[in-house]
N, C-alpha and C positions, 0 to 999 in steps of 0.2 A: 267645228261649229262653234257660233260666233255666243257670246257671251253674254247672260242673260241681262240687259240691262245696255250693253256697250251701243255705246253712241255711233258708234262703226254702221258703214251702212251694208250689207252681205251681197255675195258676190255678184248677184242679177240686181243687187240696188245699182251693184256699184257700175257693172255693164250700159244699164240703161244710163248714169251719170253719164259716161263716158259717151253717147249715139249722142247727147243734148250738148255738152261741149263740143265733141267734133259739128253738129249740127247745126247746133245753136237751139232756139222756139220750133217748136216741132207740134206733130198732130201724133194722137193715137196710131194711124198706119203707117208714117213712117219711124217712127219710133219699133213700133212691132216686126217693119220689114227686117227692118238691119240687127231688132234683140234674134228671129227668127232664122236669120243668117249664124248667125255666133250662135247660138242657144239649142235653135229647134223648140223655140217658144211657141203657144199656138195663144192666137187673142184674146181667150178670155183671162188667162195670165196674164197676159201687157198689162190688160185693165188693170185688173186685181193688183196687181205690181205698182201700177203710178196709182191706184186709190192708196194703196199700205206708205208709201215714201209722200204723198202727200198731207198724208194723218201724221207722219213724224216730220214734216218740216224738209225731204233731200226737194221736191220736187214745188214749181208757182203752178197753178193753174190759169189763162187769160177765160173767166167763163162769160166773157162780154162777146168771145169770138165763137164761130159755129163750123166746123168741131173744136170743141175748146181746143188752146195750145201746153203745155206743157214746157217748162223752159227749168233748169237746174238752180235750183236756191242755195248755191253754193258754188264758188269758183274751183278751176282742181288745182291751180295754188293751196287754196283756201284747205281746200281737205285733205289735200296731198302733207302739209303743215300738221291737221289735225293730226291724221292717221301716224306720222312719225313720232308726233309727240306724246301719243299715247305710246307706241313701241316702244320708243326709250324710256318709258315712264315704268312698264309694266312689265320688259325683257329685260333693261338693263341699270335699273336703280335707278333711270335719267342722269346718266351720265352717255353724254354725244357722241365723245369721242370712246368711247367702248361699239356704240353703235358703228361706226364711221374703221375703229383699226377691223372690225366684223368683218364688214365688206368690205375692205379693202386685201386684207386676209381672204377671205372664202373666193372670192374671182381673181384674172389676169386682167391688173387695171394695165392700161396701155400707156405712153410715154406723155403726152400731152394732158392725160389725164390726173398721173403725179403730180406732172408739173402745175396741175392747175389744183392741188393740195397744197402744194409745199404753199403758192403763192396764197391760197385763203392762211395757212396759216402762219407766212411770214405774217402779214397783214393783219392776223390775231393776237399776233406777238408782238406788235406797234417799229416789224420794221421795215415796213414801207413807208 
């Protein structure tokens, strides 16, 4: 369940943002087609979700076009950073390293991923 007052998009809102990041500016029909494939959503729900997202500032709407064209109001990279920062603050008491250690311990990292992590740690430590 989403925390009241959280600035994070709901699961369906995030799915719509993913669609917009992939397709770029789109009309409701195109967004709905993709959302329906993924979630089995009806058209009126898609329209309502876009209306809510517009109010929340998650999407923008070009009303000069007919039909209206929606676009994401935030980039994928910016959304990811925002999610990560909130996760680090709420779950890991502000410790990014705790998140990294948990992620590495929780899954099998490839040799390339481990080497990339080592390289980043060396850069942060000033050895490169």
